[in-house]
N, C-alpha and C positions, 0 to 999 in steps of 0.2 A: 532821415537823419535828426537830431533833437533840436528842438529850438534853444534859443540861448537862453541860457538858466538866470531867475532871478538874480538881482546880486545883491540886493539891500531891501532891508525888511523892516520899517518902522511902525513899531506899536505906540501907539499915542496914548497915553494914560497907564496908570499901572493898576492897585487893587489886583481884586481875585482874578478879573478876566486878564488883565494884562498880562500879570506872571503867571498865569493859567497858559496861555496863548505862546510864554517866553518860553515857558519849560521843555514843551511839546513842540515846539519846532526849533528849537537849541542845536539838536542832530543833524539838520540842517547844514549846519555849518561843515560839517563832516566833507562837504563834495568841494571845500577848497575854495569855491567862490562865493557863496552866499556869506551873508553878515548880518546880524541882527541888532539894532537899538533899539532901546525902549525908554520913552520920553516920558518922565512925572515930574511933577511938582507936588515938595514937601508941606506947602499951602493949600494945598488944594485937597479936601477931606475927602474919606473915603463913606459912601455910602454900604453899610455892614448889615443888612437886612439877610443875604444868605449864609446863616451859619445852621442849616440843617441841609442835608443830603437824602439822596437815595442811593440804593445798591449800585449801581453802575460807576460811580465813584472810585469804587474800587479796582476797575479794569483802568480807569485814567489814572489811577498812581502807580498800578503793577506795571504800565507800559513805561512810566519812566523808572519803574528800579526802585520804590520807594518802599522803606521798611515800615510796617503798620504802625508797630510798636513805637518806633522814634518819632514818627508823622504825628501820633496822638500826645505821646510826652509833651512834643512840641509847640503845639498847636491847643491843651490842657482838652484835647476832645473827648466825646464819650461816644458810648456808641449808640445807634437807633435800630429798632426795631418795626418802628411804624409811627404811626400819628391817631393820637386820642382825638377826637371830634366829642365837644361838650355842649349842649345844647344846640346843635344844627338838626334834630329833628324837632324836637321840644325840647322847651326849659325841664332840664333834671335829666334828659335822658340823654347816655353817653354809647358810644361806640368807637370800636379801633378798628384802623384801617391799616393791617400789619402786612408787612413784607413776607416772601414766600408763599407756597401755595396753601389753599385749601385741599387734605385730603390729597386722594389721588384719583385720575377720572378711572372707569369702570367700564370695560369692554368696548371702548370708544364714548361712552358718556361720559359729556363735565359733572365733576363730582361736586357741583352747587345745583346741579339739577336731581342729582340722588336725594342731596338735602332735602330740595325742596319736597320729591316725591314722599319719603319718610316723615316729613313735619307735616303732609295731609295726613298722613296717618297715623298722627300724634307723637309723635318724637320732638321732646322738649327741648334738647340742645342746641342753642344758639351755634350760628355758623363757625363764632368763635374758636370752642371748644377745639376744632380741626384744623386750624395754625400752628403749627409751633411757637411763632413768635408772639403771638396771642395770648399763648398759655405761659409763655416765660414772664412776659410784659405783666400779668396779673402780681405777679411775686418780687419783682423788679429784680430778674433773675439772668445773667448773661453768663455763656461761654460760644467759641467757636464751633462751625458746624464742624461735623463728624465725616471725611472724606469717602467713609463707608458708606454705599447708597442704602444698606440693610439697618442702619443707626438711623432714627427715627432725627436724631438732630442733623440729618444731612438737608431735611427738609426745611430749614429754617436759612434767612437769610437777612442781611442786615446795610445799612449804612452807618453814617457818623453825624454828631454834632462837634464843629469845632468851631472856636475863633480865626472870624474870616479875615480877621487884621494879622495874628500868627500865620495863618495859611499862606497868606501874600508876602509874608517875611519867609517862611518857609521856601515857598516858590521861586522868590529872588535867590537867597543863598543858592539854591540847586541852579537857577540859571544862571550865577554869575561865573559857579564853577565849572561851567560848560561854554563859557566866551561869549555869552549876551554881555552888550555895552550898556549898560543903564545912566540917562541923561539927564540930571536935573536940571529945573527950569518949566517956563512957562513958554509956552507958544504965543506968537502975537501976529502972526500971519501966515495963511497958507496960502503957497502957490500954484496953477494950474499951468497946462502944458495949453499953448493956443491953439493946437491942431483938433484935438481929442476933448479936452477939458479933463485930461486924466490929473490928477495929483503930482509935481512936478517936486516941491520938496515943502519942508515946513521951516519958518524963520521963527530961532527963539528973541527971548527979549535984550539977552546980550548980544543981539547980531548975528550970530551962527546962521550959518543954512545948512537945514540937514536934507541932503536929496533921499531917495526911495523911491525900488521899484512896484513893491507893495507895503499900502499901509495897512496896519489892523488898526480900528478905531475902538477904541478900548477908554472913552473919554466919558463914560456916564453920558444920563440924561440929555446933556447937549449935545454929543453926537457930532462934536467940533466937524469933523471932517463928511461924516454919513449925511450929516443933516444941514450943519451951515454953510458948509462949504458945494454940497454937491446937489444938495436941497432934493433927496432921495423924496420925501413925503411919508408919510405915518399915517396906518390903516388904526383907527380909531376903537376900541370896543367897549368904551364904556357904558352902551347902553345894557349889554351883558354883563360887564363885572364890573359894576358902579363905583367902588372906593376907590377912591382919588388922594387919600390921606392916611400918614400914619405917624403915630409919636412911639419912640424907642427909646427904653433903659433899662439898664443891667443890674440886676441886682443879689445879694448875696446866696450862695447857694444853700441851700436847704437839703435836709433827708426826707426818705431817701432818694438818692441819686436816679434818676426814671430814666429805663430806656426805650425812649418814647418822647415825643413831641408832642406836644398838646398844644389843640387849637379849639378857646371857649367862643362860642357865639356871645356877642353884646346887642345891645341895641339898635348901633347902626353898624354895624358891621361886626371884627370879631378880634380875639387876642389872641398872640400867640408864647408859648413859652419852652426855651428853648436849654435843658439845662447841659452845661459845662463842668469840667473838671474845678474851676477856680471860681463859676458865679453863674448866675440863671440868666439868659436872652429873654428880654420880654418885648412886646409891643402891640398896641392896638392898630388894627386897620380899618378907616372905617371912611363912610362916604361924607363928605363936609354940608350933604345939602340935609341933614337930619340931626347933626349935633355939631358944636361948634369947638375950634381945637383946646379952648380951656377944659369943656366940660369931656372930652376924650381924654385929656393928661389928667385928670381929676380921675377920672374913670380905670385909667390905666393904672396908678399910683394906690388907688384906693384898692387892687385888685393883685398886688403882688404878694407871693410869700414867702418874702427875705426882704431884708430894707435896700431900699433904690442905693447906688452905688455911684449916680452922677446925677447929671441933671436931663429930662428928656431932650431927645432931638425930633424935630421935625422934620417929615420926607411930604414931597410931592410928588403924584405922579399921575399918568395918563396912560392906563392899560390899553395895551395895543404893541403892534410893532413895522418896521419900518417897511414901506411897500419891495423895498431891494434890501438883505441883508449883504448883498455885495452887489455896488457899484461901481463901474469902472475899475479901479484898482485898488478901491478899498474895500475890506469887508471886518464891518460890523462884528463886536463881539458885547457881551450884557448889557447892562444898559443904554447904550450906544445903539443896541438893536431893536430894544422896544423892551414892554415892561409886561411880565403877568405876576400878580400877586403872590407873595409866598407860599400860597395854603396847601400845596403838595411840594414843596422844596424842589421847585422844577428848577429855579435861577442859575443854580450855579451846573445842571447838567444840560439847559441849554447853551452854556459856554463852551462844557466838554463837549458838545455834539458838534457845534458849530466848527470846535478847530478839527474835528476827526474829518466833518466832511469836507474841510478845506485842504487836510492833509492828503484825502481820497481823490481832489478834484486840483492838487495844486497846480498852479500855472506855468508856463515860463513868461519871457517878457512881451511875449506874442499878445497875452492874455485872448485867448478863445472865447467866444462868447458863447459855446456851447459849453463850455464848463460853467460859465460864471452862470446861465441859465438853469443847467440840473441844480450847480448849488441852492439858488433861488425856488426850485421848485419844491426839493426835498426839502428845504428848512421851513418854507411856509406850509406846508402838508403836517411837520411836525409841529408848529406851532397854532395851526388849527385844531389840532386834534387834542394836545393840553389843555388850550381853551376851553374847548368841550368839556372836557372831565372839570375843569373848575367851574365851569357854570352849573352844572350837574349841583353837585352841592347847595347851591344859592335855590336854584330852580325847585329841587324836591324837600326843602325845608318847609315844617306844619306848624312855625312859630304864630302865635298871633299877639295880638297887642301893640306891635310895631311896625309902622311906616314902612322904613324899610325892610324887612323880610316880606311886607306881602308884598311889595311890590316887586320884590325877586320871585316870588310863587306865581305871581300874575303875568310876567316879563313873556314874550314872544321870544322863541331860542331859534339857534342855528337850526335848518332843517335837519344838517347832518347829527345834532345831538339829539334830535324830537325822532329820526327815525330809532334810533338806539334805543331810547328808552321805550317807544313802542313796542319794537321786538321784545322786549325784556318783560313788559307789563304782560305782553300777551303769551307767551311760555317759555320764559327766563333765556330767551338764545340771545347769546352775545357772537361777535366774530371781531377778531381784531384783523387792523386793516393796514396794507403797505407799512410792515414794521410799525408799527402803533409803538409806542412807549410805554403805555398802561396794558396789561394781560385781561383776560376774563376775573384773575382774583381780584384783582383792583378793583374792575368796575361792579362787580358781583361785591366786593367789602361796602361800598359807596350805599350802591342801590339799594342793598339789603340793609343795612345801620341807617338808614334815615327813610326806613319803611316802604319802599317799594317791593314789595311781594308780589310777584305774578298771579295773572287768574289761574293760570296753569301750569304744569312744567311739562316738559319733552316725554311724550308718547312712549318712547325708547325706555324712558327708567323703569316703566314695567315688564319691561322683558327681565329683570335681575331679581333673583330670589329673596325677596324680603328680608325673611330670617339672618339667611345668611351675611347679607349684607349689613344689617344691622347688630348684628354679633361681631363683624370684623370693626366697623365703627365705636362699636363698645371698646375693643382692645386697644383702637385708636388712640383715645383720648384718655385711658388709662395709663399707656405708654408716653402719650406727651407729658401729662403729669408729674409721671415718674423724672423722667427724665429731668424736666425742670425743676423739680424739687431737690434733685442731685446737684445742682449747678449751682457756683457762688451768686452772691449778690451781685449786682453790675458794680457797686460801687469796689468791693472786695476785690472782682476780675480785675478793676483797671488799676487797684492798689500793687495787686500783684505783677501786672505784664505793663502798662503803660504810664504811670502816673508822671505826672506832669510835673515841672518845681514851683515850688510857692510863690505864690506871686503877692 
């Protein structure tokens, strides 16, 4: 017999994380027992660093039944084919980390191994020539992938750029239409049960007491429930990811409307550029040990490609994660669960994954420890895998003349990442572990993009017919370029299909 169902879910905090949770959990109310309330205060600002996403966001929106064109129009969104890294290997050098696969595996041999073998025999094509998204990005082209696997455009993948504040507003409308209740106001006290320390209720500034069975902490860096109340603890990763500050400012839209995020290395960190329909999002992520806030602000403003549209905003953070994402009857999401800089646009994805795991392991009112433990185990693995991928970008740099970058190149890295790098450096081998987010294509894009070319390649690649494979790859690049040249420009596609209102 099933246990007693959770009756009251209280989401503390709005923003992207809170309203994503509210929208995804809203269907639980169909059981006639569960009620969801979200508490947020208009006086508390939203940290909007997560305007770029990765392809799984499409799965989340599809789960909610969201129409893509409507969503993009109302969030001033654009399409994203990957991330360009400018100067991360050396000043003046750049590469694209594209979505979608490189080429196709041949007889079970990974495509990047085929590319390494042909490169050793004199082929000069960069690996990006064999990725549909990479080729499209060069001309700022965009179109939706074909459902026909025989069409080369079926090999492309994409994500979105959008205004995080507008996305939260969009999801709020969605959730409220499905009977989620929003409560405006500030929480002044958190009450715990005396017997087990579970959260019993939160008390509002106006004296209202809101009881809950399950609490979702989306209160941002403050971690009102998960940390201030339950004192869960924090695992500090700043020795691997030393940036601790950011300056953010929007600027006017410029042309062409690029279908990718740009990350540009600066002396003490890196600058992001996220193109939206109505503006461009910009920020400088940096380590305050190597540059002052005023210098960082000046650097960002001097490197905008359009007029600044507001005053720069300062953010402080400590990279790492809560030691438990789910503690007692509190599940933390978003910044309340930890922070990894938006280098690979994983912030919103981690919220999405946290929600997915919660739905898969949703408790009854007994809150069985095995469900909570499995949630925390899977969450820790995913955070650590993403952490390693981000550290790789810093560790593999070859920049000179900067104390910050030289420190990053010399640092000791996690054994899990070192093992992966050593394996790739030897014979280009890559393995995906425990449902890892990033695929072989993702890892090879960054490893090769930052100049880590293996000493050798997989000897199995010598079994293929070099001439036949070379001819096949030649046809592949020709088809990619022909398909891309036939596509509309990115801005043109948006104008036709999902243009937002003039703001």
